[in-house]
KOLKOL-214324 format. One record per residue (C-alpha): z, y, x; residue in three letters; residue number from 0. Coordinates in steps of 0.05 Angstrom, whole numbers. Example, Ala and Ser with C-alpha at 12.3 -4.5 7.8 and 13.67 -1.06 7.14 Angstrom:
// residues 2
up_north_east_aa_i
156_-90_246_ALA_0 $
143_-21_273_SER_1 $
END
This chain:
// residues 620
up_north_east_aa_i
2410_1743_1432_MET_0 $
2467_1705_1399_THR_1 $
2520_1734_1353_PRO_2 $
2573_1727_1408_SER_3 $
2531_1771_1454_HIS_4 $
2526_1824_1401_LEU_5 $
2599_1830_1382_ALA_6 $
2643_1778_1415_PRO_7 $
2708_1805_1385_ASN_8 $
2685_1788_1315_LEU_9 $
2687_1714_1332_LEU_10 $
2759_1710_1355_LEU_11 $
2776_1679_1288_ALA_12 $
2715_1633_1287_PRO_13 $
2732_1596_1223_ASN_14 $
2748_1657_1182_LEU_15 $
2679_1669_1152_LEU_16 $
2665_1595_1143_ASN_17 $
2731_1581_1108_VAL_18 $
2725_1642_1062_ASN_19 $
2652_1625_1048_ALA_20 $
2677_1565_1008_LYS_21 $
2715_1611_961_GLN_22 $
2683_1641_900_ASP_23 $
2661_1704_936_VAL_24 $
2587_1716_949_ALA_25 $
2590_1769_1003_ILE_26 $
2640_1779_1059_HIS_27 $
2648_1841_1102_TYR_28 $
2688_1839_1166_VAL_29 $
2705_1907_1196_LEU_30 $
2729_1901_1267_ASP_31 $
2763_1960_1301_PHE_32 $
2765_1935_1373_ASN_33 $
2721_1993_1395_ARG_34 $
2765_2047_1362_HIS_35 $
2768_2087_1427_ARG_36 $
2693_2096_1423_GLU_37 $
2698_2115_1349_HIS_38 $
2659_2052_1332_LEU_39 $
2668_1999_1279_VAL_40 $
2632_1932_1286_ASN_41 $
2614_1902_1219_VAL_42 $
2592_1832_1201_VAL_43 $
2564_1820_1132_MET_44 $
2559_1747_1111_SER_45 $
2525_1715_1051_PHE_46 $
2488_1652_1030_ASP_47 $
2415_1665_1017_MET_48 $
2410_1608_967_THR_49 $
2460_1644_922_GLU_50 $
2430_1713_927_MET_51 $
2374_1749_890_ILE_52 $
2321_1765_941_HIS_53 $
2245_1771_948_PRO_54 $
2208_1711_976_ASP_55 $
2191_1745_1042_GLU_56 $
2262_1766_1062_GLY_57 $
2316_1814_1039_PHE_58 $
2336_1886_1043_GLY_59 $
2399_1927_1056_LEU_60 $
2415_1998_1038_TRP_61 $
2469_2050_1047_LEU_62 $
2487_2109_1001_PRO_63 $
2465_2179_1021_THR_64 $
2523_2214_986_TRP_65 $
2593_2199_961_ILE_66 $
2617_2209_890_ALA_67 $
2656_2273_881_GLY_68 $
2621_2310_938_SER_69 $
2552_2332_916_TYR_70 $
2512_2337_980_LEU_71 $
2464_2287_1011_VAL_72 $
2501_2271_1076_ARG_73 $
2456_2216_1105_GLU_74 $
2510_2165_1122_PHE_75 $
2457_2119_1153_SER_76 $
2451_2167_1212_LYS_77 $
2514_2134_1240_ASN_78 $
2487_2062_1236_ILE_79 $
2458_2025_1297_THR_80 $
2442_1954_1319_LYS_81 $
2425_1923_1251_VAL_82 $
2410_1850_1268_ILE_83 $
2412_1788_1223_ALA_84 $
2425_1717_1246_TYR_85 $
2408_1653_1208_ASP_86 $
2448_1589_1212_GLU_87 $
2411_1568_1275_MET_88 $
2431_1631_1311_GLY_89 $
2361_1661_1311_ARG_90 $
2361_1737_1311_ALA_91 $
2320_1782_1266_TYR_92 $
2319_1856_1278_ARG_93 $
2315_1902_1218_ALA_94 $
2260_1952_1206_TYR_95 $
2270_2014_1163_LYS_96 $
2229_2024_1101_SER_97 $
2265_2089_1084_ALA_98 $
2318_2132_1115_LYS_99 $
2374_2089_1087_ASN_100 $
2338_2023_1075_HIS_101 $
2335_1965_1124_TYR_102 $
2288_1906_1113_GLU_103 $
2285_1835_1141_PHE_104 $
2223_1791_1137_THR_105 $
2208_1721_1162_GLY_106 $
2280_1698_1157_ILE_107 $
2297_1630_1128_HIS_108 $
2308_1633_1053_GLN_109 $
2365_1583_1052_THR_110 $
2432_1578_1088_GLY_111 $
2483_1628_1110_ARG_112 $
2461_1695_1138_ILE_113 $
2504_1742_1179_THR_114 $
2484_1814_1190_VAL_115 $
2515_1851_1249_HIS_116 $
2515_1927_1257_TYR_117 $
2558_1982_1285_GLU_118 $
2580_2047_1253_VAL_119 $
2599_2111_1290_TYR_120 $
2660_2141_1256_CYS_121 $
2681_2210_1279_HIS_122 $
2684_2255_1218_ASP_123 $
2754_2280_1203_LEU_124 $
2737_2300_1132_SER_125 $
2756_2259_1070_VAL_126 $
2683_2242_1057_ARG_127 $
2662_2192_1110_THR_128 $
2701_2154_1164_ALA_129 $
2743_2168_1226_PHE_130 $
2767_2119_1279_VAL_131 $
2806_2132_1343_ASP_132 $
2866_2104_1380_ASP_133 $
2916_2128_1327_SER_134 $
2879_2129_1261_ARG_135 $
2832_2083_1223_LEU_136 $
2804_2116_1161_PHE_137 $
2743_2100_1120_GLY_138 $
2704_2107_1057_ASN_139 $
2663_2045_1046_PHE_140 $
2603_2087_1027_THR_141 $
2597_2100_1101_SER_142 $
2612_2029_1123_LEU_143 $
2585_1976_1076_LEU_144 $
2512_1958_1066_PHE_145 $
2491_1936_997_MET_146 $
2446_1875_992_LEU_147 $
2387_1897_949_SER_148 $
2390_1866_880_GLY_149 $
2461_1840_891_ASN_150 $
2501_1905_887_GLU_151 $
2548_1876_835_TRP_152 $
2557_1808_868_ALA_153 $
2629_1788_883_SER_154 $
2652_1811_952_ALA_155 $
2712_1812_998_CYS_156 $
2730_1860_1055_VAL_157 $
2768_1839_1117_HIS_158 $
2797_1893_1162_LEU_159 $
2810_1868_1233_HIS_160 $
2860_1911_1271_VAL_161 $
2866_1891_1345_PRO_162 $
2932_1880_1381_GLN_163 $
2925_1940_1428_ASP_164 $
2920_1988_1369_PHE_165 $
2981_1956_1337_LEU_166 $
3021_1960_1402_ALA_167 $
3004_2034_1411_LYS_168 $
3019_2051_1338_ASN_169 $
3081_2010_1324_GLU_170 $
3100_2010_1251_GLY_171 $
3030_2024_1225_SER_172 $
3015_2012_1152_SER_173 $
2954_2006_1107_LEU_174 $
2944_2055_1051_ALA_175 $
2892_2034_999_CYS_176 $
2884_2032_924_GLY_177 $
2869_1957_928_LEU_178 $
2921_1902_936_PRO_179 $
2916_1862_1000_HIS_180 $
2945_1805_1039_ILE_181 $
2961_1805_1114_VAL_182 $
2945_1750_1164_ARG_183 $
2969_1751_1235_GLU_184 $
2930_1723_1294_TYR_185 $
2936_1725_1369_GLU_186 $
2882_1778_1373_TRP_187 $
2915_1823_1320_GLY_188 $
2922_1829_1245_VAL_189 $
2874_1819_1187_GLU_190 $
2881_1856_1122_TYR_191 $
2844_1820_1067_LEU_192 $
2829_1868_1010_LEU_193 $
2827_1843_938_ALA_194 $
2758_1816_919_PRO_195 $
2714_1865_880_LYS_196 $
2642_1871_862_GLN_197 $
2608_1897_924_ALA_198 $
2588_1966_897_PHE_199 $
2659_1976_868_ALA_200 $
2688_1980_939_TYR_201 $
2656_2049_945_TYR_202 $
2714_2077_904_ASP_203 $
2770_2050_948_TYR_204 $
2781_2087_1015_PRO_205 $
2832_2062_1065_PHE_206 $
2877_2092_1118_GLU_207 $
2912_2053_1173_PHE_208 $
2961_2080_1224_GLY_209 $
3031_2107_1231_VAL_210 $
3047_2140_1164_GLN_211 $
3107_2167_1127_SER_212 $
3114_2138_1057_LEU_213 $
3151_2151_993_PHE_214 $
3141_2124_924_ASP_215 $
3159_2143_853_PHE_216 $
3143_2121_783_THR_217 $
3111_2156_723_VAL_218 $
3126_2135_652_GLN_219 $
3065_2126_608_ALA_220 $
3056_2088_543_SER_221 $
3122_2052_554_GLY_222 $
3103_2029_624_ARG_223 $
3128_2049_693_SER_224 $
3068_2065_736_ILE_225 $
3079_2059_810_GLY_226 $
3055_2116_856_HIS_227 $
3053_2114_932_ARG_228 $
3046_2175_977_PHE_229 $
3026_2165_1049_PHE_230 $
3025_2220_1102_ILE_231 $
2990_2210_1170_ALA_232 $
2992_2258_1229_GLY_233 $
3049_2299_1259_ARG_234 $
3092_2335_1209_HIS_235 $
3164_2353_1190_ARG_236 $
3156_2347_1115_THR_237 $
3216_2348_1069_ASP_238 $
3196_2283_1035_LEU_239 $
3251_2288_983_THR_240 $
3226_2356_959_ARG_241 $
3153_2335_961_LEU_242 $
3167_2271_923_SER_243 $
3205_2307_868_ALA_244 $
3151_2360_859_ASP_245 $
3092_2312_859_VAL_246 $
3128_2266_811_GLN_247 $
3138_2323_762_LYS_248 $
3065_2341_765_ILE_249 $
3041_2270_754_CYS_250 $
3090_2258_698_GLN_251 $
3066_2321_662_SER_252 $
2994_2296_663_TYR_253 $
3014_2228_636_ALA_254 $
3055_2262_581_HIS_255 $
3001_2311_559_LEU_256 $
2944_2261_562_LEU_257 $
2983_2204_530_GLY_258 $
2973_2151_583_ASP_259 $
2941_2139_651_VAL_260 $
2874_2105_668_PRO_261 $
2902_2063_725_PHE_262 $
2954_2010_739_ALA_263 $
2980_2046_801_ASP_264 $
2961_2105_844_TYR_265 $
2959_2121_918_THR_266 $
2958_2189_954_PHE_267 $
2931_2187_1025_MET_268 $
2944_2251_1064_THR_269 $
2921_2268_1134_MET_270 $
2958_2326_1168_VAL_271 $
2922_2371_1218_THR_272 $
2928_2441_1245_GLY_273 $
2886_2476_1193_GLY_274 $
2840_2430_1151_ASP_275 $
2840_2428_1076_TYR_276 $
2806_2385_1024_GLY_277 $
2809_2325_978_GLY_278 $
2766_2272_945_LEU_279 $
2782_2235_882_GLU_280 $
2777_2160_873_HIS_281 $
2790_2111_816_ILE_282 $
2864_2101_831_ASN_283 $
2874_2141_894_SER_284 $
2857_2205_930_THR_285 $
2844_2222_1002_ALA_286 $
2873_2289_1023_LEU_287 $
2872_2330_1087_ILE_288 $
2917_2390_1096_THR_289 $
2948_2438_1145_SER_290 $
3018_2418_1166_ARG_291 $
3040_2489_1148_THR_292 $
3024_2474_1075_ASP_293 $
3076_2419_1071_LEU_294 $
3147_2435_1051_PRO_295 $
3199_2448_1105_VAL_296 $
3262_2486_1084_ASN_297 $
3228_2510_1020_GLU_298 $
3263_2556_972_SER_299 $
3269_2538_898_HIS_300 $
3203_2572_885_VAL_301 $
3149_2541_930_PRO_302 $
3117_2585_982_SER_303 $
3044_2604_973_GLU_304 $
3022_2554_1026_SER_305 $
3062_2497_994_TYR_306 $
3034_2516_926_GLN_307 $
2965_2508_956_ARG_308 $
2980_2436_975_PHE_309 $
3013_2420_908_LEU_310 $
2951_2449_874_GLY_311 $
2907_2402_915_LEU_312 $
2949_2342_894_CYS_313 $
2946_2365_821_SER_314 $
2870_2376_825_HIS_315 $
2852_2308_854_GLU_316 $
2902_2271_810_TYR_317 $
2873_2300_746_PHE_318 $
2804_2275_768_HIS_319 $
2827_2204_751_ALA_320 $
2818_2226_679_TRP_321 $
2767_2281_686_TRP_322 $
2713_2252_732_VAL_323 $
2731_2179_741_LYS_324 $
2742_2164_667_SER_325 $
2698_2219_637_VAL_326 $
2640_2245_678_CYS_327 $
2570_2275_669_PRO_328 $
2524_2225_636_ASP_329 $
2476_2224_695_VAL_330 $
2532_2199_740_MET_331 $
2554_2139_699_ILE_332 $
2505_2091_733_SER_333 $
2478_2129_793_CYS_334 $
2471_2088_857_ASP_335 $
2489_2145_905_LEU_336 $
2420_2144_937_GLN_337 $
2388_2204_904_ALA_338 $
2414_2269_876_GLU_339 $
2443_2266_805_ALA_340 $
2427_2333_775_TYR_341 $
2472_2360_720_THR_342 $
2492_2428_692_SER_343 $
2561_2403_674_LEU_344 $
2599_2407_740_LEU_345 $
2630_2472_716_TRP_346 $
2663_2429_662_VAL_347 $
2691_2377_710_PHE_348 $
2709_2420_770_GLU_349 $
2719_2485_731_GLY_350 $
2766_2455_680_PHE_351 $
2802_2419_736_THR_352 $
2808_2483_778_SER_353 $
2840_2518_719_TYR_354 $
2886_2462_696_LEU_355 $
2910_2442_766_ASP_356 $
2948_2507_774_ASP_357 $
2969_2508_701_LEU_358 $
3002_2441_710_MET_359 $
3044_2468_767_LEU_360 $
3073_2515_715_LEU_361 $
3077_2465_658_VAL_362 $
3114_2415_703_SER_363 $
3165_2467_724_GLY_364 $
3145_2465_797_VAL_365 $
3128_2539_799_ILE_366 $
3151_2598_756_ASP_367 $
3108_2645_714_ARG_368 $
3107_2700_767_ALA_369 $
3077_2650_817_SER_370 $
3026_2627_765_TYR_371 $
3004_2698_752_PHE_372 $
2991_2707_826_LYS_373 $
2947_2645_826_LEU_374 $
2908_2669_766_ILE_375 $
2898_2739_792_THR_376 $
2875_2711_859_ALA_377 $
2821_2672_822_GLN_378 $
2801_2733_782_ILE_379 $
2796_2778_842_ASN_380 $
2756_2727_881_ARG_381 $
2707_2726_822_TYR_382 $
2701_2802_821_TYR_383 $
2686_2803_895_LYS_384 $
2628_2755_886_THR_385 $
2565_2795_873_ASP_386 $
2527_2732_857_GLY_387 $
2564_2726_790_ARG_388 $
2512_2773_759_ILE_389 $
2454_2730_785_HIS_390 $
2475_2657_774_GLN_391 $
2509_2624_715_SER_392 $
2560_2568_722_VAL_393 $
2510_2520_691_ALA_394 $
2458_2539_744_GLU_395 $
2511_2535_798_SER_396 $
2527_2464_776_SER_397 $
2454_2443_779_PHE_398 $
2443_2476_847_ASP_399 $
2505_2445_880_THR_400 $
2460_2398_920_TRP_401 $
2427_2456_957_ILE_402 $
2478_2513_954_LYS_403 $
2552_2500_945_LEU_404 $
2563_2457_1007_TYR_405 $
2514_2498_1048_ARG_406 $
2542_2569_1046_PRO_407 $
2512_2623_1089_ASP_408 $
2517_2698_1097_GLU_409 $
2478_2709_1033_ASN_410 $
2517_2660_989_THR_411 $
2563_2709_954_THR_412 $
2506_2758_943_ASN_413 $
2464_2709_904_GLN_414 $
2507_2653_876_SER_415 $
2574_2635_845_VAL_416 $
2621_2576_854_SER_417 $
2629_2531_794_TYR_418 $
2700_2519_820_TYR_419 $
2720_2593_819_ASN_420 $
2680_2620_760_LYS_421 $
2685_2553_726_GLY_422 $
2761_2558_727_ALA_423 $
2757_2627_695_LEU_424 $
2706_2604_643_VAL_425 $
2756_2549_628_ALA_426 $
2812_2600_621_LEU_427 $
2770_2641_573_CYS_428 $
2751_2579_534_LEU_429 $
2824_2558_530_ASP_430 $
2843_2625_500_LEU_431 $
2782_2626_455_SER_432 $
2799_2557_428_LEU_433 $
2870_2580_414_LEU_434 $
2845_2643_381_LYS_435 $
2790_2615_337_HIS_436 $
2828_2552_316_SER_437 $
2889_2590_295_GLY_438 $
2931_2559_350_GLY_439 $
2910_2487_333_LYS_440 $
2869_2470_395_TYR_441 $
2873_2481_469_ARG_442 $
2829_2461_528_LEU_443 $
2871_2398_538_PHE_444 $
2851_2376_468_ASP_445 $
2779_2376_490_VAL_446 $
2797_2333_550_VAL_447 $
2837_2285_507_LYS_448 $
2779_2275_458_VAL_449 $
2733_2254_514_PHE_450 $
2786_2212_548_TYR_451 $
2797_2175_483_ASP_452 $
2722_2162_480_LYS_453 $
2725_2131_550_SER_454 $
2780_2084_528_LYS_455 $
2735_2056_474_MET_456 $
2681_2033_523_THR_457 $
2678_1966_558_ASP_458 $
2685_1996_628_ASP_459 $
2733_2052_606_LYS_460 $
2684_2106_626_ARG_461 $
2646_2157_584_PHE_462 $
2585_2197_605_GLY_463 $
2586_2267_574_MET_464 $
2522_2303_555_SER_465 $
2513_2376_537_ASP_466 $
2505_2355_465_ASP_467 $
2572_2318_467_ASP_468 $
2605_2380_493_LEU_469 $
2573_2422_438_ASP_470 $
2597_2374_384_ASP_471 $
2669_2371_407_VAL_472 $
2682_2444_423_ILE_473 $
2640_2468_364_GLY_474 $
2684_2427_317_ALA_475 $
2747_2458_346_MET_476 $
2730_2532_351_MET_477 $
2671_2538_304_GLY_478 $
2598_2526_319_VAL_479 $
2577_2599_319_ASP_480 $
2635_2621_363_GLU_481 $
2621_2566_413_TRP_482 $
2546_2578_415_GLN_483 $
2559_2652_428_ASP_484 $
2609_2635_483_PHE_485 $
2561_2584_514_TYR_486 $
2502_2632_512_ARG_487 $
2539_2689_544_ARG_488 $
2586_2657_595_TYR_489 $
2560_2587_610_VAL_490 $
2484_2593_614_VAL_491 $
2487_2669_615_GLY_492 $
2516_2717_666_VAL_493 $
2555_2765_621_ASP_494 $
2619_2791_652_GLU_495 $
2676_2745_631_LEU_496 $
2722_2777_579_PRO_497 $
2784_2763_620_LEU_498 $
2821_2829_610_ILE_499 $
2807_2833_535_ALA_500 $
2824_2760_520_LEU_501 $
2888_2758_561_MET_502 $
2912_2823_530_SER_503 $
2908_2790_461_GLU_504 $
2961_2741_485_PHE_505 $
3009_2792_514_GLY_506 $
2984_2794_585_VAL_507 $
2963_2862_611_VAL_508 $
2916_2864_670_LEU_509 $
2912_2930_705_ASP_510 $
2843_2942_733_SER_511 $
2823_2987_790_GLN_512 $
2766_2993_840_LYS_513 $
2771_2975_913_THR_514 $
2722_2999_966_GLU_515 $
2692_2957_1021_THR_516 $
2677_3005_1079_ALA_517 $
2602_3010_1090_TRP_518 $
2595_2947_1047_GLY_519 $
2609_2901_1105_VAL_520 $
2662_2850_1125_SER_521 $
2674_2843_1199_VAL_522 $
2712_2801_1250_ASP_523 $
2744_2847_1300_GLU_524 $
2746_2822_1372_GLY_525 $
2745_2846_1444_ASP_526 $
2669_2849_1442_ASP_527 $
2666_2892_1380_GLY_528 $
2659_2883_1305_LEU_529 $
2618_2823_1286_LYS_530 $
2588_2829_1216_ILE_531 $
2603_2766_1176_LYS_532 $
2581_2791_1107_HIS_533 $
2536_2847_1083_LEU_534 $
2533_2868_1010_HIS_535 $
2464_2881_981_ARG_536 $
2450_2954_968_GLY_537 $
2505_2977_1015_SER_538 $
2497_3035_1064_ILE_539 $
2502_2987_1122_ALA_540 $
2446_2945_1093_SER_541 $
2404_3007_1081_GLY_542 $
2413_3027_1154_ALA_543 $
2384_2961_1177_GLY_544 $
2447_2927_1201_LEU_545 $
2449_2852_1192_SER_546 $
2498_2794_1190_VAL_547 $
2513_2772_1261_GLY_548 $
2504_2841_1291_ASP_549 $
2562_2862_1337_VAL_550 $
2578_2936_1328_ILE_551 $
2603_2963_1394_VAL_552 $
2603_3039_1384_ALA_553 $
2604_3090_1327_ILE_554 $
2581_3160_1348_ASP_555 $
2595_3143_1420_GLY_556 $
2666_3117_1406_ILE_557 $
2686_3045_1415_ARG_558 $
2680_3011_1347_ALA_559 $
2741_2989_1308_SER_560 $
2757_2970_1236_GLY_561 $
2794_3036_1227_ALA_562 $
2734_3073_1256_GLY_563 $
2688_3044_1203_ILE_564 $
2734_3067_1147_LYS_565 $
2741_3138_1174_SER_566 $
2672_3150_1206_ALA_567 $
2638_3182_1145_LEU_568 $
2698_3221_1121_THR_569 $
2676_3286_1154_HIS_570 $
2604_3269_1172_ALA_571 $
2542_3256_1130_SER_572 $
2517_3204_1180_SER_573 $
2537_3167_1243_VAL_574 $
2499_3134_1299_VAL_575 $
2517_3061_1309_VAL_576 $
2503_3019_1370_HIS_577 $
2503_2944_1359_ALA_578 $
2481_2881_1394_PHE_579 $
2432_2836_1357_ARG_580 $
2431_2773_1397_ARG_581 $
2429_2801_1469_ASP_582 $
2391_2865_1452_GLU_583 $
2426_2932_1442_LEU_584 $
2401_2966_1379_ARG_585 $
2412_3036_1349_THR_586 $
2423_3049_1275_PHE_587 $
2439_3110_1233_THR_588 $
2487_3099_1175_VAL_589 $
2484_3153_1122_HIS_590 $
2539_3170_1073_ARG_591 $
2521_3142_1005_GLY_592 $
2550_3108_944_LEU_593 $
2610_3066_963_PRO_594 $
2611_2990_953_THR_595 $
2664_2981_898_LEU_596 $
2694_2918_868_HIS_597 $
2740_2910_809_LYS_598 $
2810_2886_825_CYS_599 $
2864_2867_776_VAL_600 $
2939_2857_776_SER_601 $
2988_2833_722_VAL_602 $
3035_2885_693_ARG_603 $
3096_2840_696_THR_604 $
3141_2885_653_THR_605 $
3092_2878_595_ASP_606 $
3089_2802_596_TYR_607 $
3164_2797_604_GLN_608 $
3174_2841_542_GLU_609 $
3119_2811_499_LYS_610 $
3120_2740_524_GLY_611 $
3056_2704_541_TRP_612 $
3041_2669_476_LEU_613 $
2993_2622_510_VAL_614 $
3048_2587_547_PHE_615 $
3100_2595_493_ASP_616 $
3055_2555_447_LYS_617 $
3035_2506_502_TRP_618 $
3107_2489_521_LEU_619 $
END
């Protein structure tokens, strides 16, 4: 089999690889999108064996199993097929796998140029992998580029080949990427040549190609004007002027408070859909996905809750340029993305970020204090509804992210806690505690700035934080004893967070009350009945034998309804429940018992208006 039989469209510019091979770049990757309708990308990887580090008997290739910023082994190699290498004589060598993500070649000539051909299936709409169809070309290189074993930091160059039929269908398409690039036009289409990088470094530069809206703005930092570009793909009616003004305020506030920025420019890439939500940070860009209803259209002066959600997402991922990309857990400084990198510090990086992202909406003037209080109380009430908070600490949640956070099930909130949610509230408590014990001298942002300054002193502008580093910095600011007590109780311990007490010290009164969950179940009400989606441990429904997934169809012979569950035990000590479990009708008896109660808080706005929230008075 010859290379032309494997992927003929890759040879339409036959001199491309040979010409570029003469340049000072060791490895070339050509990504061809001719098969976009099949969600396939054909890749050719080219290198000279005489210039590479390799074992005498051949060479190996590997692909990551996870992507930085999303802590779950996702097995990207499951989407790879047809891995075949060709020597200069056109002889084919088929790869064999030595591990789930490792491909080996033996018996191949040890000199001369080698080309490796493979195809990648790209049909994941999330920000973590790659998606290709007739209107959008999006990819993280962790899903697309093999590493040549032993040569991960060799110089490399990526060529994106976009065929003419895609360009014709998507007139006016543009490329969004954190890397500079040049464009070459051919009869078959257009090539985008991305700036050369070390091969492994490409893993931090996603790209998006298609029809996109675009605006740009600048941020002032250290006497420089830093260019920012914001791309939006998908159907939308966004008020770009409003969005640009708000995002610029947020970004400028970060640059002002942190002193400078860790990048020369920044790119936002946003995909708009009917209801998706998420983001992933990169070294000078972020990939976002959002519901079109979260984007601003005819917004009032104060952003709607849905628009605040999107601005919070932008704020969150932008801050990660400092607080994950510049400073990160020590175990992630040099990880190769092939095996889990266990750390108890994700509550610091995602928790701090989840607290500060909303705070910066207030600091920047994008939202008012009333809106901020709603965001804070929503976080607090989510925490109180999570029974797992008394079982798992934020440090344990961080360590267990690889097996729990990204794999939620019906038992998740009963046994575990999110280091995003509880981490944000631990960060809030730490912020107030720092302010309290330092006599107003230090805030949480001061902790961030100390570590960011450490990163600027390293050769690669990155710093790996350890638990000891965190102890040293925070202990010096708020007192060693105070920090150790805080750490023992709220970071590695499961003591209830002192939210109400701490906030009241700064003029914010939180009114607390109890809310009841009928029978201790959450249900989805439909034509077929009430499907149980969550069941609290120790509830009367659990004691009766009901289970998640059961569909309740009748209560005491009456068709089941949400209102019926709430009122059923008002005048009776027990009720007979009929429910389907799978396709079998079952009978249960639910007895009146102790209600399932959860704490719920609200801000007494008159108090904070009269007293002033000293936290933000001092901050601003």
